[in-house]
C-alpha positions as CSV (number, residue, x, y, z in Angstrom):
1,M,0.0,0.0,0.0
2,K,2.8,2.4,0.9
3,S,4.5,1.8,-2.5
4,I,1.2,2.5,-4.3
5,L,0.8,5.8,-2.4
6,T,4.4,6.8,-3.1
7,T,3.9,6.1,-6.8
8,L,0.6,8.1,-6.9
9,L,2.3,11.0,-5.1
10,L,5.2,11.0,-7.5
11,F,2.8,10.8,-10.5
12,S,0.8,13.7,-9.1
13,T,4.0,15.8,-8.6
14,L,5.1,15.1,-12.2
15,V,1.7,16.1,-13.6
16,T,1.8,19.3,-11.5
17,Q,5.3,20.2,-12.8
18,A,4.2,19.5,-16.4
19,Q,1.2,21.8,-16.0
20,K,3.4,24.6,-14.7
21,E,5.6,24.3,-17.7
22,I,2.8,25.4,-20.0
23,A,0.6,27.3,-17.5
24,P,-1.5,30.2,-18.8
25,S,1.1,32.7,-17.4
26,K,3.7,31.3,-19.8
27,W,1.6,32.3,-22.9
28,V,1.9,35.7,-24.7
29,K,-1.7,37.1,-25.1
30,M,-1.0,38.9,-28.3
31,F,-4.6,40.2,-28.5
32,N,-5.7,41.5,-25.1
33,G,-9.4,41.7,-25.8
34,K,-9.5,45.4,-25.2
35,D,-7.4,47.4,-27.7
36,L,-4.8,47.3,-30.5
37,K,-2.0,49.1,-28.7
38,D,0.4,46.1,-29.3
39,W,-0.2,46.1,-33.1
40,D,0.8,48.0,-36.2
41,I,-1.5,48.4,-39.2
42,K,-0.4,48.4,-42.9
43,I,-3.0,48.7,-45.7
44,T,-2.0,48.8,-49.3
45,G,-1.8,52.4,-50.5
46,Y,-1.6,53.9,-47.1
47,D,1.1,54.8,-44.6
48,L,2.0,52.7,-41.6
49,N,-0.8,52.8,-39.0
50,D,-3.2,54.6,-41.2
51,N,-6.2,52.4,-40.4
52,F,-8.2,53.3,-43.5
53,G,-12.0,52.9,-43.0
54,N,-11.4,51.7,-39.4
55,T,-10.7,48.3,-41.0
56,F,-9.2,46.8,-37.9
57,R,-11.1,47.4,-34.7
58,V,-12.1,45.8,-31.4
59,K,-15.8,45.0,-31.0
60,D,-17.3,43.1,-28.1
61,G,-13.9,41.8,-27.0
62,L,-13.0,40.5,-30.5
63,L,-10.3,41.7,-32.9
64,T,-12.3,42.3,-36.1
65,V,-11.8,43.1,-39.8
66,N,-14.6,45.4,-41.1
67,Y,-15.6,46.9,-44.5
68,D,-18.7,48.9,-43.5
69,Q,-16.8,52.1,-44.4
70,Y,-15.6,50.9,-47.8
71,Q,-17.4,51.8,-51.1
72,Q,-15.4,49.0,-52.8
73,F,-12.3,46.9,-51.9
74,D,-10.0,48.2,-54.6
75,E,-7.2,45.9,-53.6
76,K,-6.7,47.5,-50.2
77,Y,-5.1,44.4,-48.7
78,G,-4.4,44.9,-45.1
79,H,-2.2,43.4,-42.4
80,I,-2.1,44.0,-38.7
81,F,1.3,43.2,-37.2
82,Y,2.2,42.3,-33.6
83,K,4.9,44.6,-32.5
84,K,7.4,42.0,-31.5
85,N,9.2,39.4,-33.7
86,F,9.5,35.7,-32.8
87,S,11.7,32.9,-34.0
88,A,10.5,29.6,-32.3
89,Y,6.9,29.4,-31.0
90,L,3.5,27.8,-31.1
91,I,0.9,30.3,-32.2
92,V,-2.9,29.7,-31.6
93,V,-5.6,31.6,-33.5
94,E,-9.4,31.2,-33.2
95,Y,-11.4,32.9,-35.9
96,R,-14.7,33.0,-37.7
97,F,-16.1,34.8,-40.8
98,T,-19.1,37.1,-40.5
99,G,-21.3,38.9,-43.0
100,E,-20.7,39.3,-46.7
101,Q,-17.6,39.9,-48.8
102,V,-17.1,43.6,-49.7
103,K,-17.9,44.7,-53.2
104,G,-14.9,44.3,-55.5
105,G,-13.2,41.6,-53.5
106,P,-11.6,38.8,-55.6
107,G,-13.4,35.5,-55.8
108,W,-10.5,33.7,-54.2
109,A,-10.7,36.0,-51.2
110,Y,-14.2,34.8,-50.2
111,R,-14.0,33.7,-46.6
112,N,-10.2,34.1,-46.8
113,S,-7.8,35.5,-44.2
114,G,-4.4,34.3,-42.9
115,V,-1.8,34.5,-40.3
116,M,1.6,35.5,-41.7
117,L,4.6,33.9,-40.2
118,H,8.3,34.9,-40.3
119,G,7.3,38.1,-42.1
120,Q,9.2,41.3,-42.8
121,P,8.7,44.1,-40.3
122,A,5.7,46.3,-41.0
123,A,7.9,49.4,-41.2
124,T,9.9,47.9,-44.2
125,M,6.8,47.5,-46.4
126,G,6.4,49.8,-49.4
127,K,3.4,52.1,-49.3
128,N,1.8,50.3,-52.2
129,Q,3.0,46.8,-51.3
130,D,0.2,44.3,-51.2
131,F,1.6,41.5,-48.9
132,P,4.5,41.2,-46.5
133,I,7.3,38.9,-47.6
134,S,6.3,36.0,-45.3
135,L,4.7,32.5,-45.0
136,E,0.9,32.5,-44.9
137,E,-1.0,29.9,-43.0
138,Q,-4.4,30.4,-44.7
139,L,-7.5,30.9,-42.6
140,L,-10.4,29.8,-44.7
141,G,-14.1,29.1,-44.6
142,G,-16.2,26.9,-46.9
143,N,-19.1,28.0,-49.1
144,G,-21.5,25.4,-47.6
145,K,-21.1,22.8,-50.3
146,D,-17.7,22.5,-51.9
147,A,-14.5,21.0,-50.3
148,R,-11.9,23.6,-49.3
149,T,-8.9,22.6,-47.3
150,N,-7.8,25.0,-44.5
151,A,-4.4,26.0,-43.0
152,N,-2.9,25.8,-46.5
153,L,0.5,27.5,-47.2
154,C,0.8,30.5,-49.5
155,T,4.2,32.1,-50.1
156,P,4.4,35.8,-50.9
157,G,8.1,36.4,-51.7
158,T,9.1,33.1,-50.2
159,N,9.9,29.4,-50.9
160,V,10.0,26.3,-48.7
161,V,11.5,22.8,-48.8
162,M,9.3,19.7,-48.6
163,N,10.7,16.2,-48.7
164,T,14.1,17.7,-49.5
165,K,12.8,19.5,-52.6
166,L,12.6,23.2,-53.0
167,I,8.9,24.1,-53.7
168,K,8.3,27.2,-55.7
169,D,4.5,26.8,-56.0
170,H,2.7,29.9,-54.5
171,C,0.0,27.9,-52.6
172,I,0.3,24.4,-51.3
173,S,-2.8,22.6,-50.0
174,S,-3.0,20.9,-46.6
175,T,-4.9,17.7,-45.7
176,S,-7.5,19.4,-43.5
177,K,-11.2,19.1,-43.6
178,T,-13.5,21.9,-44.8
179,Y,-14.9,24.4,-42.2
180,H,-18.4,25.5,-43.4
181,G,-20.6,28.1,-41.8
182,D,-19.9,30.7,-39.1
183,Q,-18.3,28.3,-36.6
184,W,-15.3,29.3,-34.6
185,V,-12.2,27.6,-36.1
186,H,-9.1,26.7,-34.1
187,V,-5.8,26.8,-36.0
188,E,-2.2,26.6,-34.8
189,A,1.3,26.9,-36.3
190,L,4.4,25.3,-34.7
191,V,7.4,27.3,-35.9
192,L,11.0,26.3,-35.1
193,R,13.2,28.9,-36.7
194,D,14.3,27.7,-40.2
195,S,14.2,24.0,-39.4
196,V,10.5,23.0,-39.5
197,I,7.1,24.6,-39.5
198,K,3.8,22.7,-39.0
199,H,0.3,23.9,-39.7
200,I,-2.3,22.5,-37.4
201,A,-6.1,22.6,-37.9
202,G,-8.1,21.6,-34.8
203,Q,-5.8,19.0,-33.3
204,D,-4.5,17.6,-36.6
205,T,-1.1,18.4,-38.2
206,V,-2.1,19.1,-41.8
207,L,1.0,20.5,-43.5
208,V,4.8,20.3,-42.7
209,Y,7.7,22.1,-44.4
210,N,11.3,23.0,-43.8
211,Q,13.9,25.7,-44.6
212,P,11.6,28.7,-45.2
213,Q,13.5,31.2,-47.3
214,I,13.1,34.4,-49.3
215,G,12.5,33.9,-53.0
216,G,9.9,33.6,-55.7
217,G,7.2,36.2,-56.6
218,N,3.5,36.9,-55.7
219,V,4.4,40.1,-53.9
220,S,4.5,43.6,-55.5
221,N,5.8,47.1,-54.9
222,F,8.4,45.9,-52.3
223,D,11.7,47.4,-51.4
224,P,14.3,45.3,-53.3
225,A,16.7,45.7,-50.4
226,V,14.4,43.6,-48.3
227,K,14.0,40.7,-50.7
228,T,17.3,38.9,-50.5
229,D,16.5,35.7,-52.3
230,G,17.9,32.5,-50.8
231,K,18.1,33.9,-47.3
232,L,16.8,31.5,-44.7
233,L,14.0,32.9,-42.5
234,T,14.9,32.2,-38.8
235,E,12.5,34.8,-37.3
236,G,10.1,37.5,-38.3
237,S,6.9,39.3,-37.7
238,I,3.4,37.8,-37.2
239,S,0.4,39.5,-38.8
240,L,-3.2,38.9,-39.6
241,Q,-4.8,39.7,-42.9
242,S,-7.7,41.7,-44.2
243,E,-8.5,40.4,-47.7
244,S,-12.1,41.6,-48.3
245,H,-14.2,39.3,-46.1
246,P,-15.2,40.4,-42.6
247,V,-13.6,38.2,-40.0
248,A,-13.4,38.1,-36.2
249,F,-10.6,36.8,-34.0
250,R,-11.3,35.8,-30.4
251,K,-7.9,34.3,-29.6
252,V,-4.4,35.2,-30.8
253,E,-1.8,33.8,-28.4
254,L,1.6,32.4,-28.5
255,F,3.9,30.1,-26.5
256,D,7.5,31.2,-27.0
257,L,9.8,28.3,-27.5
258,S,13.0,30.2,-28.1
259,P,14.3,29.6,-24.5
260,Y,14.4,25.9,-25.3
261,V,15.9,25.8,-28.8
262,N,19.4,25.0,-27.6
263,D,18.2,22.1,-25.4
264,P,16.6,19.5,-27.8
265,K,15.4,17.3,-25.0
266,K,13.6,20.1,-23.2
267,L,12.2,21.5,-26.4
268,A,10.8,18.1,-27.4
269,Y,9.3,17.7,-23.9
270,I,7.6,21.2,-24.0
271,I,6.3,20.5,-27.5
272,E,4.8,17.2,-26.3
273,L,3.1,18.9,-23.4
274,L,1.7,21.5,-25.7
275,Q,0.4,18.9,-28.1
276,K,-1.4,17.0,-25.3
277,R,-3.1,20.1,-23.8
278,K,-6.8,20.4,-24.1
279,F,-8.6,23.3,-25.8
280,N,-12.2,24.3,-26.2
281,K,-13.5,23.6,-29.7
C-alpha cells in the first residue's frame, strides 16, 4: 500500500510540474481583448498605422476586420502586425467569418484570411506593397457545399522545402477538412526557426515544411533591399490579414519556444506537453 501511495504522489507531482511548464502565465496574449496598442497596421496604398476605414477594430472583445466604411475593396489588402518578432513558437488563432464579402473583393478571397509567419517588419513594407514577404497559413471558410482545405500555405516572396525538394508553388494545399458556416475555427502553427514549420487545424497536423526562405514572386511594390532571395528565415513578424471578407478573432496567443531551442530534449518535452493540452472547440 505504501509503495502505491508513493507512486501516486510521484505521478501527481510530475503532472503538476508539467502543468506549470505550459501554464497560462507562460503564454503571450497577443490580443488582449481590449485594444490594438500592441499592433501596427499596414493597408496597401496607405502609410503605416493609417487604419483606412477603421478596418481593424475591437468589438465586443474581438479583434475584427470590417468593411462597412468601404465603397469598394480596390485591392486594399491589409495586415495587422504584432509589434514583436519571434523565432520559435506555437501560435494559436481562433477565428470565424461574418457577413458578406465587400464589393470588388476577388473571388479567391471569399472567406479568406491568414496568419503571416516569419514576415518582414511592417515598417519595411512599401506604401503600395500588397503583402508582406512572409509565409501565410491560410485561414479559410467553406461556401456550404464545396470542399476547401484549411491551413494551407501561401508564399508571398518566399519558398520552402518539402521532402528535400525546393517548392516554388505559390500555394500548397493541406490535408485538412472543410470548415463551413460561421463556426469558430481553431488553427495553430508550430514554428522552429528555419528547421521546421507545422500547420495544425483543430488537433491535426495538416502540413509540414522546412527551410523557409526568401524567394519567388507573388508580392508587388516591395523594397528590393528587403527581398534577399535565398536567405533562410529564422525569425520575423506575425500578422493577420484583411483580404475583403469580414472576420473576427477571439484568440491570438503564442507560446515562446526560443528559451528551449538549444536544449533539444527540453524542447521536445515542452512541445509534447503543448500537443497534449486540451482546448475548447
